[in-house]
C-alpha positions in Angstrom: -16.2 0.0 19.0 -17.7 1.8 16.0 -15.4 4.8 16.2 -15.7 8.4 16.8 -14.6 10.1 13.6 -15.1 9.4 9.9 -11.8 7.5 9.4 -12.3 5.4 12.5 -15.8 4.4 11.5 -14.7 3.5 7.9 -11.8 1.5 9.3 -14.1 -0.3 11.7 -16.4 -1.3 8.9 -13.5 -2.3 6.7 -12.0 -4.4 9.5 -15.3 -6.3 9.9 -15.7 -6.7 6.2 -12.1 -7.9 5.8 -12.7 -10.7 8.3 -15.8 -11.8 6.3 -14.2 -11.4 2.9 -11.3 -13.5 4.1 -13.5 -16.2 5.6 -16.2 -16.4 2.9 -14.6 -14.8 -0.2 -15.6 -11.4 -1.6 -18.4 -12.7 -3.9 -20.0 -14.9 -1.3 -20.0 -12.1 1.3 -22.9 -9.6 1.6 -23.5 -6.2 3.2 -26.0 -8.0 5.5 -23.1 -10.2 6.8 -21.1 -7.1 7.5 -24.0 -5.3 9.2 -24.8 -8.3 11.5 -21.2 -9.0 12.5 -20.4 -5.3 13.0 -23.7 -4.5 14.8 -24.5 -1.7 12.4 -27.4 -1.2 9.9 -26.9 -1.5 6.2 -28.0 2.1 5.9 -25.1 2.9 8.3 -22.7 1.1 6.0 -24.0 3.0 2.9 -23.3 6.2 4.7 -19.6 5.5 4.5 -19.3 3.2 1.5 -21.4 3.3 -1.7 -21.0 -0.4 -2.4 -19.3 -3.6 -1.3 -16.5 -3.1 -3.8 -15.7 0.3 -2.2 -15.1 -1.5 1.1 -12.7 -3.9 -0.6 -11.0 -1.0 -2.3 -10.5 0.8 1.0 -8.9 -2.4 2.5 -6.6 -3.0 -0.4 -5.5 0.6 -0.8 -4.9 1.1 2.9 -2.8 -2.1 3.1 -0.7 -1.1 0.1 -0.3 2.5 1.1 0.8 1.7 4.7 3.3 -0.9 3.3 4.8 1.7 0.9 5.1 4.3 3.7 6.9 1.7 5.9 9.3 1.0 3.1 10.0 4.7 2.4 10.7 5.1 6.1 13.1 2.1 6.0 15.0 3.7 3.1 15.2 7.0 4.9 16.7 5.3 8.0 19.1 3.4 5.9 20.3 6.6 4.2 20.6 8.3 7.6 22.9 5.7 9.0 24.8 5.5 5.7 24.0 1.9 5.1 25.5 0.2 2.0 23.1 -0.5 -0.9 23.2 -4.3 0.0 22.3 -3.5 3.6 19.5 -1.2 2.5 18.1 -3.8 0.2 18.2 -6.5 3.0 16.4 -4.1 5.4 13.9 -3.2 2.6 13.0 -6.9 2.2 12.9 -7.5 6.0 10.5 -4.6 6.6 8.2 -5.5 3.7 8.0 -9.2 4.5 7.5 -8.4 8.2 4.7 -6.0 7.4 2.9 -8.5 5.1 3.2 -11.3 7.7 2.0 -9.0 10.5 -1.0 -8.0 8.4 -1.4 -11.4 6.8 -5.2 -11.4 6.3 -5.3 -8.1 4.4 -2.2 -9.0 2.5 -3.7 -12.3 1.3 -6.9 -10.4 0.3 -4.8 -8.3 -2.0 -3.7 -11.5 -3.8 -7.0 -13.3 -3.7 -9.5 -10.5 -4.4 -7.7 -7.6 -6.2 -9.2 -8.8 -9.5 -12.7 -7.9 -8.0 -11.9 -4.2 -8.4 -12.9 -2.4 -11.6 -12.6 0.9 -13.3 -10.8 3.7 -11.5 -10.3 1.6 -8.4 -8.4 -1.1 -10.3 -6.3 1.5 -12.1 -5.4 3.3 -8.9 -4.4 0.1 -7.1 -2.2 -0.8 -10.1 -0.5 2.6 -9.9 0.2 2.1 -6.2 1.6 -1.4 -6.9 3.7 0.1 -9.6 5.1 2.6 -7.1 6.1 -0.3 -4.8 7.7 -2.1 -7.8 9.7 1.0 -8.6 10.9 1.4 -5.0 12.3 -2.1 -5.0 13.7 -1.9 -8.6 15.6 1.3 -7.8 17.0 -0.2 -4.7 18.2 -3.3 -6.6 19.8 -1.1 -9.3 21.9 0.6 -6.5 23.5 -2.8 -5.6 26.9 -2.9 -7.3 27.2 -6.7 -7.5 23.7 -7.3 -8.9 23.7 -10.0 -11.6 23.3 -7.7 -14.7 22.7 -10.7 -17.0 19.2 -11.2 -15.5 16.5 -8.8 -16.5 16.0 -6.3 -13.6 12.2 -6.4 -13.9 12.2 -10.1 -13.6 14.4 -9.9 -10.5 12.0 -7.4 -9.0 8.9 -9.4 -9.7 10.6 -12.6 -8.4 11.4 -10.9 -5.0 8.0 -9.4 -4.6 6.3 -12.7 -5.5 8.5 -14.6 -3.0 7.6 -12.1 -0.2 3.8 -12.2 -1.0 3.6 -16.0 -1.2 5.1 -16.3 2.3 1.7 -15.3 3.6 0.3 -18.5 2.1 2.8 -21.1 3.3 4.3 -19.7 6.5 3.2 -21.6 9.6 3.5 -19.9 13.0 3.7 -23.4 14.6 6.3 -24.6 12.2 10.0 -25.4 12.9 11.3 -21.9 12.1 10.1 -18.5 13.3 8.9 -15.6 11.2 12.2 -13.8 11.7 14.2 -16.9 10.6 12.0 -17.3 7.5 12.6 -13.8 6.4 16.4 -14.2 7.1 16.4 -17.4 5.0 14.5 -15.5 2.2 17.1 -12.8 2.2 19.9 -15.3 2.1 18.3 -17.1 -0.9 17.9 -13.8 -2.7 21.5 -12.8 -2.1 23.2 -16.1 -2.6 20.8 -18.4 -4.5 19.9 -22.0 -3.6 23.1 -23.8 -4.6 25.9 -24.6 -2.1 29.1 -22.7 -3.1 31.0 -25.4 -1.2 29.7 -28.2 -3.4 27.9 -29.8 -0.5 31.0 -29.9 1.8 30.6 -28.5 5.3 32.8 -25.5 6.1 34.9 -26.4 9.2 
């Protein structure tokens, strides 16, 4: 369905384009491909987007913006129930990882095609990503038992990278579920990879 209002129509075109960009790559995709798959004329596309890069920009901004809003809502809920900083951090990671895996195609497009943006679009996306970085960084700083010997920016980048790369390796048909994968990630972030029991099972 093409959509009734401006936003619905733009989102429809972006959805079709996202499927094509993901399958063929941004450079190899054309407005003709989008027009054919979406059953809309190229002139119709130009009515809503000036160029192919504008469609990619719309997809990436929307993905990042919705993700940030979900995280802000998560922090508000944690504050409302007076969760501890550690609990708030865990929920933050769970919400963000869950969002990226649910919207896996667009999330991977951010990683694969973000360098295709130029000028104001590239700068604006960088500003949104900086806002996301700051949200997580501030949440980490509120955790009392955070390892202060490790640079806080490095920790923040490490967590964000781990979450984003889940989109590449996670297999729906694998031995562990999406929820279990996220729980394991949180455990690794909180406790590291070394066994505090020196390999001995706790009875």
